[in-house]
C-alpha positions, 0 to 999 in steps of 0.5 A: 450513024455515028456522031463526031465531037470535039474528040474526033478533032482534039489532040488531048482530053483533059480530065484533071488539071493541077498546078505543077511548078513555075507556072506550069500544069500538069494534065490528067487525060487521054490523047485522041492524037498522037502528042510529042514533047516539046509540041505546042497545043492550044486551048481554042480550036479556032484561035490564033495559033501562034507563040503567044497562044501556044502551050508547050508539052514540057513532059509526058508521062504514062504508066509511071514513066516518062515518054517523048510520045502519047500515042493516041488513045493512050492515058497520060499526064502531060505537063504544059507550060505557056500564056493561057496558064490561067485558062487552063483549069477550065479547058476540056480539050487541047488542040493541035496547029493543024 
């Protein structure tokens, strides 16, 4: 029987988090769900889904190219900004507002 983990509901799995510029963070990892440029992601699976808690995707890069969409299972970097910037270093997963 298959065991379901957070990767089955998380949008993005963070492997490496490093500062970018102007309170933005570059996150290297894997998309478990398709993510889009301009889309909001959240640190807490069951937390609030409002602008105050949103991390907005400002850039997506995969295989050395900027793209508008990172498809499910693809690896790449996303650059995000938002109020929870200081908590991103400990983040393992980011979630969509479902």
